[in-house]
VEXROFI-818262 format. One record per residue: x negated, y negated, z of N, C-alpha, C in turn; chain. Coordinates in nm, 2 decimals, decimal comma. Each point is the difference from the previous one (the first is absolute). Layout:
REC n.east n.north   n.up ca.east ca.north  ca.up c.east c.north   c.up chain
REC      X       Y      Z       X        Y      Z      X       Y      Z     A
...
This chain:
REC n.east n.north   n.up ca.east ca.north  ca.up c.east c.north   c.up chain
REC  -3,28   -1,30  -0,98    0,04     0,08   0,11   0,15   -0,01   0,01     A
REC   0,07    0,11  -0,01    0,15     0,00   0,01   0,05    0,00   0,14     A
REC   0,11   -0,07   0,02    0,06     0,00   0,14   0,06    0,13   0,03     A
REC  -0,02    0,04   0,13    0,06     0,13   0,04   0,15   -0,01   0,01     A
REC   0,06    0,11  -0,05    0,15     0,00   0,00   0,05    0,01   0,15     A
REC   0,10   -0,07   0,03    0,06     0,01   0,13   0,05    0,13   0,03     A
REC  -0,02    0,05   0,12    0,05     0,13   0,04   0,15   -0,01   0,04     A
REC   0,09    0,07  -0,06    0,14     0,00   0,02   0,05    0,12   0,06     A
REC   0,10   -0,01   0,09    0,06     0,11   0,06   0,12    0,04  -0,09     A
REC   0,00    0,12  -0,05    0,11     0,04  -0,09   0,09    0,10   0,08     A
REC   0,13   -0,04   0,00    0,10     0,08   0,07   0,09    0,06  -0,10     A
REC   0,00    0,13  -0,01    0,09     0,06  -0,10   0,13    0,04   0,07     A
REC   0,12   -0,04  -0,06    0,13     0,03   0,06   0,07    0,09  -0,09     A
REC   0,03    0,12   0,05    0,05     0,11  -0,09   0,12    0,06   0,06     A
REC   0,06    0,09  -0,08    0,11     0,08   0,05   0,00    0,13  -0,08     A
REC   0,07    0,10   0,06    0,01     0,13  -0,07   0,10    0,00  -0,11     A
REC   0,10   -0,09   0,00    0,10    -0,01  -0,10   0,05   -0,14  -0,01     A
REC   0,07   -0,02  -0,11    0,06    -0,14  -0,02   0,12   -0,02   0,08     A
REC   0,04   -0,13   0,00    0,13    -0,03   0,07   0,00   -0,02   0,15     A
REC  -0,13    0,00   0,05   -0,01    -0,01   0,15  -0,03   -0,15   0,04     A
REC  -0,01   -0,09  -0,09   -0,03    -0,14   0,03  -0,14   -0,03   0,02     A
REC  -0,09    0,08  -0,07   -0,14    -0,03   0,01  -0,05   -0,13  -0,05     A
REC   0,06   -0,05  -0,11   -0,04    -0,12  -0,06   0,05   -0,12   0,09     A
REC   0,12    0,01   0,06    0,05    -0,10   0,09  -0,09   -0,01   0,12     A
REC  -0,04    0,11   0,06   -0,10     0,00   0,11  -0,13   -0,06  -0,04     A
REC  -0,05    0,04  -0,11   -0,13    -0,05  -0,05   0,00   -0,16  -0,01     A
REC   0,10   -0,05  -0,07    0,01    -0,14  -0,02   0,02   -0,08   0,14     A
REC   0,08    0,05   0,08    0,03    -0,07   0,13  -0,12    0,01   0,10     A
REC  -0,07    0,12   0,00   -0,12     0,01   0,08  -0,11   -0,10  -0,05     A
REC  -0,01   -0,01  -0,13   -0,10    -0,10  -0,06   0,04   -0,14   0,04     A
REC   0,12   -0,03   0,00    0,05    -0,14   0,04  -0,03   -0,02   0,15     A
REC   0,04    0,10   0,07   -0,02    -0,01   0,15  -0,15   -0,02   0,03     A
REC  -0,09    0,07  -0,07   -0,14    -0,01   0,03  -0,05   -0,14  -0,04     A
REC   0,05   -0,05  -0,11   -0,03    -0,14  -0,04   0,04   -0,10   0,10     A
REC   0,12    0,02   0,06    0,05    -0,09   0,10  -0,08    0,01   0,13     A
REC  -0,08    0,11   0,02   -0,08     0,01   0,11  -0,14   -0,06  -0,02     A
REC  -0,02   -0,06  -0,12   -0,13    -0,06  -0,03  -0,09    0,07  -0,09     A
REC   0,04    0,12  -0,04   -0,09     0,08  -0,09   0,01   -0,04  -0,14     A
REC  -0,11    0,01  -0,08    0,00    -0,03  -0,14   0,03    0,13  -0,07     A
REC   0,12    0,01  -0,05    0,06     0,13  -0,04   0,03    0,00  -0,15     A
REC  -0,03    0,11  -0,07    0,04     0,02  -0,13   0,09    0,12  -0,01     A
REC   0,09    0,00  -0,10    0,10     0,11  -0,01  -0,01    0,06  -0,14     A
REC  -0,04    0,12  -0,02   -0,01     0,07  -0,13   0,12    0,09  -0,01     A
REC   0,08   -0,02  -0,11    0,11     0,09  -0,03  -0,06    0,11  -0,09     A
REC  -0,04    0,11   0,06   -0,06     0,11  -0,08   0,10    0,10  -0,05     A
REC   0,13   -0,03   0,02    0,11     0,08  -0,06   0,01   -0,04  -0,14     A
REC  -0,09    0,05  -0,09   -0,01    -0,04  -0,13   0,13    0,02  -0,08     A
REC   0,07    0,11   0,02    0,12     0,03  -0,08   0,12   -0,06   0,06     A
REC   0,00   -0,04   0,12    0,12    -0,06   0,06  -0,04   -0,12   0,09     A
REC  -0,06   -0,10  -0,06   -0,04    -0,12   0,08   0,12   -0,08   0,05     A
REC   0,00   -0,02   0,13    0,12    -0,07   0,06  -0,05   -0,13   0,08     A
REC  -0,13   -0,01   0,02   -0,04    -0,11   0,09   0,03   -0,14  -0,06     A
REC   0,00   -0,03  -0,13    0,05    -0,13  -0,05   0,14   -0,03   0,05     A
REC   0,09    0,10   0,00    0,13    -0,03   0,04   0,01   -0,02   0,15     A
REC  -0,07    0,09   0,08    0,01    -0,01   0,15  -0,07   -0,13   0,04     A
REC  -0,11   -0,04  -0,06   -0,07    -0,12   0,04   0,05   -0,13  -0,07     A
REC   0,10    0,02  -0,09    0,06    -0,12  -0,06  -0,09   -0,08  -0,09     A
REC  -0,09    0,07  -0,07   -0,10    -0,07  -0,09  -0,03    0,08  -0,12     A
REC   0,05   -0,04  -0,12   -0,03     0,07  -0,12  -0,10   -0,08  -0,09     A
REC  -0,07   -0,10   0,06   -0,10    -0,07  -0,07  -0,11    0,09  -0,06     A
REC  -0,04   -0,03  -0,12   -0,10     0,08  -0,06  -0,14   -0,05   0,04     A
REC  -0,08    0,09   0,05   -0,14    -0,05   0,05  -0,08   -0,03  -0,12     A
REC  -0,10   -0,09   0,03   -0,09    -0,04  -0,11  -0,14    0,08   0,01     A
REC  -0,08   -0,01  -0,10   -0,13     0,05   0,00  -0,10   -0,10   0,05     A
REC  -0,09    0,04   0,09   -0,10    -0,09   0,04  -0,12    0,00  -0,10     A
REC  -0,10   -0,08   0,03   -0,11    -0,02  -0,09  -0,08    0,13  -0,02     A
REC   0,01    0,09   0,10   -0,07     0,13  -0,01   0,09    0,11  -0,06     A
REC   0,12   -0,04  -0,06    0,10     0,09  -0,06   0,07    0,08   0,10     A
REC  -0,01   -0,03   0,13    0,07     0,07   0,10   0,14   -0,07   0,02     A
REC   0,10    0,08   0,03    0,13    -0,05   0,02   0,01   -0,08   0,13     A
REC   0,05   -0,12   0,00    0,01    -0,08   0,12   0,14    0,02   0,07     A
REC   0,00    0,05   0,12    0,13     0,03   0,06   0,09   -0,12   0,02     A
REC   0,13    0,02   0,00    0,10    -0,11   0,03   0,03    0,00   0,15     A
REC   0,00   -0,12   0,06    0,03    -0,01   0,14   0,14   -0,03   0,03     A
REC   0,06    0,08   0,09    0,14    -0,03   0,04   0,01    0,04   0,15     A
REC   0,07   -0,08   0,08    0,02     0,03   0,14  -0,14    0,02   0,07     A
REC  -0,10   -0,07  -0,04   -0,13     0,02   0,06  -0,08    0,12  -0,04     A
REC   0,05    0,08  -0,09   -0,06     0,13  -0,05  -0,04   -0,01  -0,14     A
REC  -0,12    0,04  -0,03   -0,04     0,01  -0,14   0,05    0,13  -0,06     A
REC   0,06    0,00  -0,12    0,06     0,12  -0,05  -0,03    0,02  -0,15     A
REC  -0,02    0,13  -0,03   -0,01     0,05  -0,14   0,09    0,12  -0,02     A
REC   0,07    0,00  -0,11    0,09     0,11  -0,03   0,01    0,01  -0,16     A
REC   0,01    0,12  -0,04    0,03     0,02  -0,15   0,13   -0,06  -0,03     A
REC   0,09   -0,01   0,10    0,13    -0,07  -0,03  -0,01   -0,14  -0,03     A
REC  -0,12   -0,07   0,02   -0,02    -0,14  -0,03  -0,05   -0,01  -0,15     A
REC  -0,05    0,12  -0,05   -0,06    -0,01  -0,13   0,09    0,06  -0,12     A
REC   0,11    0,06   0,04    0,09     0,05  -0,10   0,14   -0,06   0,01     A
REC   0,08    0,00  -0,10    0,13    -0,05   0,00   0,09    0,08   0,10     A
REC   0,09   -0,07   0,07    0,09     0,08   0,09   0,08    0,10  -0,07     A
REC   0,00    0,12   0,06    0,08     0,11  -0,06  -0,07    0,08  -0,10     A
REC  -0,13   -0,04  -0,03   -0,08     0,08  -0,09  -0,06    0,13   0,06     A
REC   0,02    0,11  -0,07   -0,06     0,12   0,05  -0,15    0,01  -0,02     A
REC  -0,07    0,05   0,10   -0,14     0,01  -0,01  -0,03    0,15  -0,03     A
REC  -0,02    0,03  -0,13   -0,02     0,14  -0,05  -0,15    0,02  -0,03     A
REC  -0,08    0,01   0,11   -0,14     0,02  -0,02  -0,04    0,13   0,06     A
REC  -0,11    0,06  -0,07   -0,06     0,12   0,06  -0,10   -0,03   0,11     A
REC  -0,05    0,10   0,06   -0,09    -0,02   0,12  -0,11   -0,10  -0,02     A
REC  -0,08    0,01  -0,11   -0,12    -0,09  -0,01   0,04   -0,15  -0,01     A
REC   0,12   -0,03  -0,07    0,04    -0,13   0,00   0,05   -0,05   0,13     A
REC   0,06    0,09   0,08    0,05    -0,04   0,13  -0,12   -0,03   0,09     A
REC  -0,11    0,08  -0,01   -0,12    -0,02   0,08  -0,07   -0,14  -0,04     A
REC   0,01   -0,03  -0,13   -0,06    -0,13  -0,04   0,08   -0,11   0,05     A
REC   0,14    0,01   0,00    0,08    -0,10   0,06  -0,02   -0,02   0,14     A
REC  -0,02    0,11   0,08   -0,03    -0,01   0,14  -0,13   -0,08   0,02     A
REC  -0,10    0,03  -0,08   -0,13    -0,06   0,01   0,01   -0,15  -0,02     A
REC   0,08   -0,04  -0,10    0,02    -0,15  -0,02   0,06   -0,07   0,12     A
REC   0,09    0,07   0,07    0,06    -0,06   0,11  -0,09    0,00   0,12     A
REC  -0,06    0,11   0,03   -0,09     0,01   0,12  -0,12   -0,09  -0,01     A
REC  -0,05   -0,01  -0,13   -0,13    -0,08  -0,02   0,04   -0,14  -0,04     A
REC   0,12   -0,05   0,02    0,03    -0,14  -0,03  -0,08   -0,10   0,08     A
REC   0,02   -0,12  -0,03   -0,08    -0,11   0,06   0,07   -0,03   0,14     A
REC  -0,04    0,08   0,10    0,07    -0,01   0,13  -0,07   -0,11   0,09     A
REC  -0,11   -0,06  -0,05   -0,06    -0,10   0,08  -0,04    0,04   0,14     A
REC   0,04   -0,08   0,10   -0,04     0,03   0,14   0,11    0,09   0,07     A
REC   0,08    0,07  -0,07    0,10     0,09   0,06  -0,07    0,10   0,09     A
REC   0,05    0,02   0,12   -0,06     0,09   0,10   0,07    0,14   0,00     A
REC   0,13    0,00  -0,03    0,07     0,13   0,00   0,08    0,01  -0,12     A
REC   0,00    0,12  -0,06    0,08     0,04  -0,11   0,10    0,10   0,04     A
REC   0,13   -0,03  -0,01    0,10     0,10   0,03   0,04    0,05  -0,14     A
REC  -0,01    0,13  -0,01    0,03     0,07  -0,13   0,13    0,08   0,01     A
REC   0,10   -0,04  -0,07    0,13     0,07  -0,01  -0,01    0,11  -0,10     A
REC  -0,02    0,12   0,04   -0,02     0,11  -0,08   0,13    0,05  -0,06     A
REC   0,00    0,07  -0,11    0,12     0,07  -0,05   0,03    0,12   0,09     A
REC   0,12    0,05   0,01    0,03     0,11   0,08  -0,07    0,13  -0,05     A
REC  -0,02    0,09   0,10   -0,06     0,13  -0,04  -0,15    0,00   0,02     A
REC  -0,06    0,10  -0,07   -0,15     0,03   0,02  -0,06    0,02  -0,14     A
REC   0,00   -0,11  -0,08   -0,04     0,02  -0,14  -0,13   -0,07  -0,03     A
REC  -0,02   -0,04  -0,13   -0,12    -0,06  -0,06  -0,04   -0,13   0,07     A
REC   0,10   -0,08   0,02   -0,04    -0,13   0,06  -0,06    0,01   0,14     A
REC   0,06    0,09   0,08   -0,06     0,02   0,13  -0,14    0,05   0,00     A
REC  -0,02    0,10  -0,09   -0,14     0,06  -0,02  -0,10   -0,11  -0,04     A
REC   0,04   -0,07  -0,10   -0,09    -0,11  -0,06  -0,03   -0,10   0,11     A
REC   0,10   -0,05   0,07   -0,02    -0,10   0,10  -0,10    0,05   0,10     A
REC   0,02    0,12   0,05   -0,09     0,05   0,11  -0,15    0,02  -0,06     A
REC  -0,01    0,05  -0,12   -0,13     0,03  -0,05  -0,08   -0,12  -0,04     A
REC   0,07   -0,11  -0,05   -0,07    -0,11  -0,05  -0,01   -0,12   0,10     A
REC   0,10   -0,01   0,09    0,01    -0,12   0,09  -0,01    0,03   0,15     A
REC   0,01    0,13   0,03   -0,02     0,05   0,14   0,08   -0,09   0,10     A
REC   0,13    0,02   0,01    0,07    -0,07   0,10  -0,04    0,02   0,15     A
REC   0,01   -0,10   0,08   -0,03     0,02   0,14   0,09    0,09   0,07     A
REC   0,12    0,01  -0,05    0,10     0,09   0,06   0,13    0,00  -0,08     A
REC   0,09    0,08   0,04    0,13     0,01  -0,07   0,11   -0,01   0,11     A
REC   0,11   -0,06  -0,04    0,13    -0,01   0,08   0,10    0,08  -0,08     A
REC   0,08    0,08   0,07    0,10     0,09  -0,06   0,14   -0,06   0,04     A
REC   0,08   -0,02  -0,10    0,14    -0,04   0,03   0,10    0,11  -0,03     A
REC   0,09    0,02   0,09    0,10     0,10  -0,01   0,13   -0,04   0,07     A
REC   0,11    0,05  -0,05    0,13    -0,01   0,08  -0,01    0,10   0,11     A
REC   0,10    0,00   0,09    0,00     0,10   0,11   0,05    0,14  -0,05     A
REC   0,05    0,00  -0,12    0,06     0,12  -0,06  -0,10    0,12  -0,01     A
REC   0,03    0,12   0,03   -0,09     0,11  -0,01  -0,06    0,02  -0,13     A
REC   0,09   -0,01  -0,11   -0,05     0,02  -0,14  -0,11   -0,10  -0,03     A
REC   0,02   -0,13   0,04   -0,10    -0,10  -0,03  -0,13    0,03   0,08     A
REC   0,01    0,05   0,12   -0,11     0,03   0,09  -0,09    0,11  -0,06     A
REC   0,07    0,10  -0,06   -0,07     0,11  -0,07  -0,09   -0,05  -0,11     A
REC   0,06   -0,09  -0,08   -0,08    -0,06  -0,11  -0,11   -0,09   0,05     A
REC   0,03   -0,07   0,11   -0,11    -0,09   0,06  -0,11    0,08   0,05     A
REC   0,02    0,12   0,05   -0,10     0,09   0,05  -0,10    0,03  -0,12     A
REC   0,05    0,02  -0,12   -0,08     0,03  -0,11  -0,10   -0,12  -0,03     A
REC   0,05   -0,12   0,01   -0,08    -0,12  -0,02  -0,11   -0,01   0,10     A
REC   0,04    0,03   0,13   -0,10     0,00   0,10  -0,11    0,10  -0,02     A
REC   0,04    0,12  -0,05   -0,09     0,11  -0,03  -0,10   -0,05  -0,11     A
REC   0,05   -0,06  -0,10   -0,09    -0,05  -0,11  -0,11   -0,09   0,06     A
REC   0,05   -0,11   0,07   -0,10    -0,09   0,05  -0,10    0,06   0,10     A
REC   0,05    0,10   0,08   -0,10     0,06   0,08  -0,10    0,09  -0,07     A
REC   0,04    0,06  -0,11   -0,09     0,08  -0,08  -0,10   -0,09  -0,07     A
REC   0,04   -0,12  -0,03   -0,09    -0,10  -0,06  -0,08   -0,08   0,10     A
REC   0,02    0,03   0,13   -0,08    -0,06   0,11   0,04   -0,15   0,01     A
REC   0,13   -0,03  -0,02    0,04    -0,14   0,03   0,08    0,01   0,13     A
REC  -0,04   -0,08   0,10    0,07    -0,01   0,13   0,14   -0,03  -0,02     A
REC   0,09    0,06   0,08    0,14    -0,03   0,00   0,02   -0,11   0,11     A
REC   0,02   -0,12  -0,03    0,01    -0,11   0,10   0,14    0,00   0,07     A
REC   0,10    0,06  -0,06    0,12     0,01   0,07   0,12    0,04  -0,09     A
REC   0,11    0,02   0,07    0,13     0,04  -0,05   0,10   -0,12   0,02     A
REC   0,08   -0,03  -0,10    0,10    -0,10   0,01   0,13    0,07  -0,03     A
REC   0,10   -0,02   0,09    0,13     0,06  -0,02   0,09   -0,11  -0,05     A
REC   0,05    0,02  -0,12    0,09    -0,10  -0,06   0,14    0,04  -0,01     A
REC   0,10   -0,09  -0,01    0,14     0,03   0,00   0,04    0,07   0,13     A
REC  -0,05   -0,05   0,11    0,02     0,07   0,13   0,11   -0,06   0,08     A
REC   0,12    0,04  -0,03    0,12    -0,05   0,08   0,07   -0,11  -0,07     A
REC   0,13    0,00   0,00    0,08    -0,10  -0,07   0,10   -0,06   0,10     A
REC  -0,01   -0,13   0,03    0,09    -0,07   0,09   0,12   -0,06  -0,08     A
REC   0,12    0,05   0,03    0,12    -0,05  -0,07   0,01   -0,15   0,03     A
REC   0,01   -0,08  -0,11    0,00    -0,15   0,02   0,13   -0,05   0,06     A
REC   0,10    0,09   0,01    0,13    -0,04   0,05   0,02    0,04   0,15     A
REC  -0,04    0,12   0,03    0,01     0,05   0,14  -0,13    0,01   0,08     A
REC  -0,11    0,00  -0,07   -0,13     0,01   0,06  -0,04    0,15   0,04     A
REC   0,09    0,09  -0,03   -0,04     0,14   0,03  -0,11    0,05  -0,10     A
REC  -0,10    0,07   0,06   -0,11     0,05  -0,07   0,02    0,14  -0,05     A
REC  -0,02    0,03  -0,12    0,01     0,14  -0,06  -0,13    0,03  -0,06     A
REC  -0,02    0,13  -0,03   -0,13     0,04  -0,06   0,03    0,09  -0,12     A
REC   0,03   -0,06  -0,11    0,03     0,07  -0,12  -0,12    0,09  -0,05     A
REC  -0,12   -0,03   0,03   -0,11     0,08  -0,04  -0,07    0,07   0,11     A
REC   0,07    0,01   0,12   -0,06     0,06   0,11  -0,07   -0,10   0,09     A
REC  -0,06    0,04   0,11   -0,06    -0,09   0,09  -0,13    0,05   0,06     A
REC  -0,10   -0,08   0,00   -0,13     0,04   0,07  -0,08    0,11  -0,07     A
REC   0,04    0,04  -0,12   -0,07     0,11  -0,06  -0,15   -0,03  -0,03     A
REC  -0,02   -0,12  -0,06   -0,14    -0,03  -0,03  -0,09   -0,02   0,12     A
REC   0,06   -0,06   0,11   -0,08    -0,01   0,12  -0,03    0,13   0,06     A
REC   0,09    0,10   0,00   -0,02     0,13   0,05  -0,10    0,07  -0,09     A
REC   0,01   -0,01  -0,13   -0,10     0,06  -0,09  -0,14   -0,05   0,02     A
REC  -0,01   -0,14   0,02   -0,13    -0,06   0,03  -0,07    0,06   0,12     A
REC   0,09    0,02   0,10   -0,06     0,06   0,13  -0,05    0,14  -0,02     A
REC   0,08    0,08  -0,08   -0,04     0,14  -0,02  -0,13    0,00  -0,08     A
REC  -0,02   -0,09  -0,10   -0,11     0,00  -0,09  -0,12   -0,08   0,06     A
REC   0,02   -0,06   0,11   -0,11    -0,08   0,06  -0,03   -0,13  -0,08     A
REC   0,11   -0,06  -0,05   -0,02    -0,12  -0,08   0,06   -0,12   0,08     A
REC  -0,06   -0,11   0,00    0,06    -0,12   0,06   0,14   -0,03  -0,06     A
REC   0,09   -0,04   0,09    0,13    -0,05  -0,05   0,00   -0,15   0,01     A
REC   0,01   -0,06  -0,12   -0,01    -0,15  -0,01   0,13   -0,07   0,03     A
REC   0,11    0,07  -0,02    0,13    -0,07   0,03   0,11    0,04  -0,09     A
REC   0,12   -0,06   0,02    0,11     0,04  -0,08   0,07   -0,13  -0,05     A
REC   0,06    0,01  -0,12    0,07    -0,11  -0,06   0,15    0,05  -0,01     A
REC   0,09   -0,08   0,05    0,14     0,04  -0,01   0,06   -0,01  -0,14     A
REC   0,11    0,07  -0,02    0,08     0,00  -0,12   0,10   -0,12   0,01     A
REC  -0,03   -0,11  -0,06    0,08    -0,12   0,01   0,04   -0,06  -0,13     A
REC   0,11   -0,05  -0,01    0,05    -0,07  -0,12  -0,09   -0,12  -0,03     A
REC  -0,04   -0,07   0,11   -0,08    -0,12  -0,02  -0,14    0,03  -0,07     A
REC  -0,06    0,11   0,04   -0,13     0,04  -0,07   0,02    0,03  -0,15     A
REC   0,11    0,07  -0,02    0,03     0,04  -0,14   0,03   -0,13  -0,09     A
REC   0,08   -0,09   0,06    0,03    -0,12  -0,08  -0,13   -0,08  -0,02     A
REC  -0,07   -0,02   0,11   -0,12    -0,08  -0,01  -0,10    0,06  -0,11     A
REC  -0,02    0,13   0,00   -0,08     0,06  -0,10   0,04   -0,02  -0,14     A
REC   0,13    0,02  -0,02    0,06    -0,03  -0,13  -0,01   -0,14  -0,05     A
REC   0,00   -0,09   0,10   -0,01    -0,15  -0,03  -0,14   -0,05  -0,01     A
REC  -0,10    0,09   0,03   -0,14    -0,04  -0,01  -0,04   -0,09   0,11     A
REC   0,05    0,02   0,12   -0,04    -0,07   0,12  -0,03    0,10   0,11     A
REC  -0,12    0,04   0,01   -0,03     0,11   0,10   0,04   -0,05   0,14     A
REC   0,07    0,09   0,07    0,04    -0,04   0,14  -0,11   -0,04   0,09     A
REC  -0,12    0,06  -0,02   -0,12    -0,03   0,08  -0,04   -0,15  -0,01     A
REC   0,05   -0,07  -0,11   -0,04    -0,14  -0,01   0,08   -0,09   0,08     A
REC   0,11    0,06   0,06    0,09    -0,08   0,09  -0,01    0,03   0,14     A
REC   0,11   -0,02   0,07    0,00     0,02   0,15   0,11    0,10   0,03     A
REC   0,01    0,05   0,12    0,11     0,09   0,04  -0,05    0,14   0,01     A
REC   0,10    0,09   0,03   -0,03     0,14   0,03  -0,06    0,07  -0,12     A
REC   0,04   -0,03  -0,12   -0,06     0,07  -0,12  -0,15   -0,03  -0,01     A
REC  -0,03   -0,13   0,01   -0,14    -0,05  -0,01  -0,08    0,06   0,12     A
REC   0,06    0,01   0,12   -0,07     0,06   0,11  -0,04    0,14  -0,02     A
REC   0,09    0,08  -0,06   -0,03     0,14  -0,03  -0,13    0,02  -0,08     A
REC  -0,01   -0,08  -0,11   -0,12     0,01  -0,08  -0,12   -0,06   0,06     A
REC   0,02   -0,11   0,08   -0,12    -0,05   0,07  -0,05    0,10   0,10     A
REC   0,08    0,07   0,07   -0,04     0,10   0,10  -0,08    0,11  -0,07     A
REC   0,04    0,04  -0,12   -0,07     0,10  -0,08  -0,14   -0,05  -0,04     A
REC   0,00   -0,13  -0,04   -0,13    -0,06  -0,04  -0,10   -0,01   0,11     A
REC   0,05   -0,03   0,12   -0,08    -0,01   0,12  -0,06    0,14   0,03     A
REC   0,08    0,10   0,00   -0,05     0,14   0,03  -0,09    0,04  -0,11     A
REC   0,02   -0,03  -0,13   -0,09     0,03  -0,11  -0,14   -0,05   0,03     A
REC   0,00   -0,13   0,03   -0,13    -0,06   0,03  -0,08    0,07   0,11     A
REC   0,08    0,03   0,11   -0,06     0,08   0,11  -0,06    0,13  -0,05     A
REC   0,07    0,07  -0,09   -0,06     0,13  -0,05  -0,11   -0,02  -0,09     A
REC   0,00   -0,11  -0,08   -0,11    -0,03  -0,09  -0,13   -0,03   0,08     A
REC   0,02   -0,08   0,11   -0,11    -0,03   0,09  -0,05    0,12   0,07     A
REC   0,09    0,09   0,04   -0,04     0,12   0,07  -0,08    0,10  -0,09     A
REC   0,04    0,00  -0,12   -0,07     0,09  -0,10  -0,13   -0,05  -0,04     A
REC  -0,03   -0,13   0,03   -0,13    -0,06  -0,03  -0,01   -0,05  -0,14     A
REC   0,12   -0,01  -0,07    0,00    -0,05  -0,14  -0,02   -0,15  -0,01     A
């Protein structure tokens, strides 16, 4: 008699386009959830552009378990798997669709043990990885990341449309790079606009999970492999607030 597989809540984090900080949000939300006592896994599903080993500060190669499943590497309380852990840094991943799907399967079906939640950092856009994830692993819901900029919001709308057509609940919108406070004078400017994602969420009837400011400290911490959510202060608070709202929406959706 085989043991029943644990039921995991899979949260897909996507965006309509690249460059909006989706991977940074994914990593920090996962860390924030872990600090709240959740058993969290992070899947870097951006096969062609894996960045989670850099953001999470861990390039250790995972090992194979007895059942030939990949065993995630733990860092900052989060279990993590990424193609970036399995290839040499700077190596181009030149794979066609079937190989990409196989790679995703190896990550999603890794030896996650008693992990309760899997945060999946999707590639930007609406391609094969998104379709395969939804069809084979049925996420409990999706979170969309966008900057306040109108152009980014247009692309984010396409991502929302895809998940809705595939009957995946939209758990919320995150507005990233929302306001920049000058470190010298403290004046706040909005290089990417202000409040666009929150306004778009209201129009589309989607929960607004929160916003992350555009700060030098978040950029530096991400480059150095120390997620801000692992520490204290305003940056950590922003991600923790989003994680709290996310859990509320997951519970509300019955996932």
